[in-house]
N, C-alpha and C positions, 0 to 999 in steps of 0.2 A: 465455387467462388474462390478467386485468388485474392488474398487479403495481405496487404503490406502493413506491417506494424513498426512503429518507431519508438524506441526507448532511449534513454540517456546512456545507460551503462549496462554491460552484459559480460559475464554473468554477475548477478548481484544477489548475495545471500539473503538480503532482506526483502527481496521482491519476488518470492516464490508464488504469491498470489497471481502475478502476471503470467508466470509460466504454466501455472495450473490451468488458467483460462485458455492459453494457446494450445496446450495438449488436448483439451476438451474440444476446442474449435476444430482441430484436426480430426478427432474422432467423429465429429458430426459432419464432416465432409469438406471443410474448408482447407485450401492449400495456403501455406503461411510462408511469407518471406519476413524475416526479423532484422531490422536495421538498427544497429547500436551506434550512437553519435560518438561516444568516446571509444578509444582503443580497447580491445579485448582485455579484461581484467585477469591477468595471469595470477594464479593462486587463490581465486575465489572458489568457494564450494558450489558445485552444481548438483543438486539432489538427484538421486536416481530417477525419480518420476519425470524430471525435467530434461533428461539426456536427449530426447528427440529434438529439443529446440536447438541443439548444437548444429544440426544439419541445416537449419533454417536461417542461421545467423549470418548476416553480411555486414561488412564494414567498408566504408568508403572514406578514404583519408581527407583531411582538410585541404590538402594540396595534391598535386598530381594530375594526370591527364583527365580522369573522369570529372573531377571538380572544376578544374579551369576550363575544360571544354564545355561543360554545362553553363558556366558563367559567361563565356564568350557567346554562346548561342542565345543567352538571355538578353544580350545587347540588341537583339532584333526587336525587342519590346521595351524600348528605353523609357517610355512613360510609366509602364507598370512597374518596372524595376525601380525607377526613381521614387515612385510613390511608396513602395514597400520599404525601402531604405529610409525614406524620410519619416515614415510613421514610427519605425523602430527608434530612430534618433530622438524624435520628439517624445515618445512615450517613456524612454529610459534616460531622459536628460538628467534626472536626479539620481539615477542608479547607473553610472556610466560603465561599470564593470559588467553588469548583465547585458547592457546595450552592445558593448564591444564584442562580448562572446556571441551574441546573436548575429552580428554582422559578419564576424569571422566564420560563422557556420553557414552563411549564405551559399557559397559555391558547393559545399557538401550537400546541403539541402536540395539544391537544384539537381545535382547528380543523383541523389536518392530518387527524386521525382522521375527522372528520366529512366533510371534503372527499373523502377517499379512499373512504369508504363510499358517498357520494352519486355519485361518478364510476362506482362499480361495482366497485372493487377486491375481489379475493378474498383477498389476502395483502399484508402489509407487510414489507419487508425493510429492516433497518437496516445500513448500511455503517459499521462501527466500533461498538465496544461502549461508546463514551463517550456524548455528547450524542445521537447518532441512536438509540442503543438506549434512552436515557432517554425520548426523545419517543415511540418506539413503545410502550414499557412503559406510560407515562402514558395513551396512547390506548386500549391493551388494557384497563387497569385500569378505565377508565370506560366499558366497553362496546364497545370497538373490535374491530378485526379481529385474527385471529391474526398473529403476527409471528415473524420469524427474525432472527438476528444473525450478521454476519461479524466474527470476532475476528482482528485482524491483528498489532499490535505494541504501540506505546506505549498503545493503548486498553486493554490488559489489564496490561501490565508496570508502568505508572506507579502505578496504584492499583487495588485490587480491591474498593473500597467500592461497595456497591449491586449488584455483579455477581451475587451469589447470587440476588437477586430478579429482575433483568433477564434473566439467562440461565435461571434456574430456571423462569420463566413463559413463556419463549419456545417456540414450536412446534418450532423447530429451531435448533441452534447449529452454526456452522461455523468452523473455524480454517484458516489458511493453511499451517500446519506441524505436524508431530508434536510439535515443541518447544512450540508454543502449546497444543496439547491436553494434554500432560503438565502444563504449568504450571497450567492451569485446574484439572485434576483434583487437583492437590496444594495449590493455594492458595485455591480458592473452595468455600465450604460447599455440599454437595449436588451437586458436579460429579464426584465420584469414580466414581459409577456411572452418570453421565448419558451418553447417546449424543451424541458430538460428532464430526461429520464433518470429516475433513481433505480440503479441496479447495484445491489450490494456486492462487495467482494464475497467470495464463496469458497466453500469446502465441499468435497465429495462425501456428503453425509452418509450415503448408502455403503461406501467403501469403509467406513470407520465403525468398528464395533463399539458400542457404548460400554463403558465400565459400570457394571451393576453393583459393585461392592461399596459399602459405606466407607467414606474416607478414613484412612488409618490415622490413629492419634498416638500410636506407639510403634514406630516414630511418626511424628506429624511432618509430612513432607510438603514443603512450600516450593513452588516452581515459578520462575520468571524466565520467559523466552523473549528475546528481542535484541535490538541493538543497545549498546551501552553508550548512550548519548543524553544530553541534558533534557530533551523533551520527554524522555521515558520516565524521569523522576525516580530512578532506582535508589538514589540516596535517601528518599523518604521511606522506601521499604526497609532499608537498613536501620534508620532511626526507629521505625515502628518495632522492628525485631528487638532492638535494644530495650524498648519499653516493655514489650509483652513477652519476651523470651522466657523469663522465669516462670511464667504461667502456662507455657505450652509443653511442659514435660520434655520428652526426648524429641526435640525438633531439629530439623536441618533444612537448609534453603539452597537450591541449586539455581545459578544464574547461567543460562545458556545464551551465548551470543558474545559479540565483541564490539569495540568502538572506541571513540576518542576519550570516553570517561572511564575506561577500564582501570587504569592505574590509580586515579583519584578515588575510585570506589574501593579498590583494595585497601588503599590507605585509610579510608573511612571505616571499613570493616575492622581493621586492626585497632584503630583508635577506640572503637565502640566495644572491643572485646568479643567480636563475632567470628574471628578468623576460624576458630575450630568448628564452627557449625555452618558457615557460609562457604559454598564451593563455587569458584569461577571456573566454568566448564569450557568457555570459549565457543567457537563455532562447532557445530555438530552436524553430522549427516541426518537426513530426514528420518531415517529409521530410528536413530537414537533419540531424536526429539519425540517421535511418536511414542516411544517406550516411556519417556519421562512424563508425558501427558497421562498415560495410562496409570502410572505409579503415584501420581500426585494426589496429596490430599486437598490441596487448594492451588489454584493458579492466580497469580497477581500481575496486574499491569498498572502500576502507579503513575500513569501518564499525567504530564502537566502542560501548561502553555509555556513553551520555552522561549529562548531569545529570538527576536525578530518575528514573534507571533507563530513560531513553529509549534504545531500540535498535531495530534492524531485526527484521522477521519474517524474510523472505527477500527481499533486494533485487530488485526487478523488473528493474533494469538489468542484473543478472547473468543473469537469465532471457533477456533480450532479446539480450545479448551471445552467449550460447551459441546461441540460435536462428540468429543470423547466423554462426555457426561461427567465433567469434574466441576466442583464448585469453583466460582469465578469472583474475584474482587477487583474492581477498577475504579476510576474516577468519573465524576459527572460533568466532563467537558465535551464540547464539540458534538459529534453524533453518537457518542457512546451510549447514552440513554435509549437509543433505538434498538440496541442489542441487550444491554444489561438493564433490566427493570428492577429497581431496588426492592429486594425482598421477594421478587417474583422469579426472575431467571438468574439472579446473582446479587451481589452487594455493591452499592455505589458509596463512595466516600468523597468528600471535598478534595480537590487537588492540593498537594503539598501539605496535607494534614496528617502527620505521623501518628498522632493520638487516635484519630478516627480510623485510620488503617489498622492500628493495633487492636482496636475494639472489634473491627470486622474479623480479623484473624482469630481473635478469642471466641467470637460467636460461632465460627465454623468448628473450632476445636471443642467447644462445650456441647454442641449439638450436631454431630456429623450426619445423623439421620435426616434432619431438617435440611442440612446443606446438600445432601443427595437429592432430596425432593426438589429443591431449587434447581440443581443441575439437570434433572430430568425435564423440567419445564424449559430449561435453557436449550437443551437439545431439540425439543419439539419446536421451538421458536426458530432455531437455526435451520431445521428441516423445511419450515414453511417459507422462510424469507431469504435464506443464505445458501441454498442448495446449488452446487456447481452446474449440474446438468440443466436445471431450469434457467438459471441466470445466464449461462453461456448461450442457450437458445434465444434468449431475449436480446443479448448483445449482437448475435449474428443477424437477427431481424432488424436491429438498428442499423447495421452496416449494409443491409439491402440483400441479404442471402434469401432467395425465394422460399427455400424449403424450411427455413427456420421459423419457429413459432414460439410464443410465450405470452405471459400475461401482460396486459397494458400497465403503464406506470400508474402508481397509486395517486 
């Protein structure tokens, strides 16, 4: 199978879950061509395991011969072209910035469709229901290949405009959580009876050796991995540490990642008197992140519903933490309870509740043996529902790869 995959940006430090899937697709026999809509992101870290994706990456400019040539040839189908443009204008009348970006992308999307067809692709997959799905939809509307869409979080929660068309005309639709599937069925026209597959984001559980040791309390190592941005709620973790820190003995907290909130969080840590115990590690290679998971006493994802409804689907860092068999604390929003079952596979707290988060941290500190037992149940749950090999086969089956097999949607 030749599979064309569309993403918005490449490489992107926070989208390792996509590259993990692509590498596994290739191992299972698929040929991949990866189209990124934005120019190559110089300076972004590409983890070692994702290096093969560099050879698959293709970029077609917004202007130039391929894009304008494809747009000119699309004029042979004026009715289809006009209808697609008209639907975008109507859908995004109240969000003109997104509408304009979508229309500017049209020649590029048509060129991607032509390039994929010339390469011999049999299917196009859009990672995210935003601009990647719009590009796949444009190409399909003008005679391109069948396509599928992965729906994750902000790409469906932020706005549902044009989703009825993009998802309605897709050959297959996948969400990463039951929460996402229910959201689409309730909020998007035509989706209530549509088959929507729930295939979780995944990790290679077999390749990760579980940490069997009881979480350390001397020192008590608290780990956060992820972007430093509003929807991640890291400021609430800092507030919780200010509350409970004196009860945690010799504790330290590593924040791995970078983002627009980095400086404000540094300022908050200084104001709360935490600078000597909280370390801002920035972006780190995969090997360093893996070592941090293995050394952690507890992993925390204090996610919130951020501005414009931005929120997590299911945080991939929590899946990874449980795969390493480390205690996990996160919030009870979105699809997170599908992974973290409070008291069963980890601890759940209300979003933006520093006091509750402080109590959860103290609970792990006070009874590390019980925390390890939860982490063991968590790893078993990840192995059953979030395993990379199993879910990659399910995705390839969704794309129409004959040799792929997997369990049907729940």
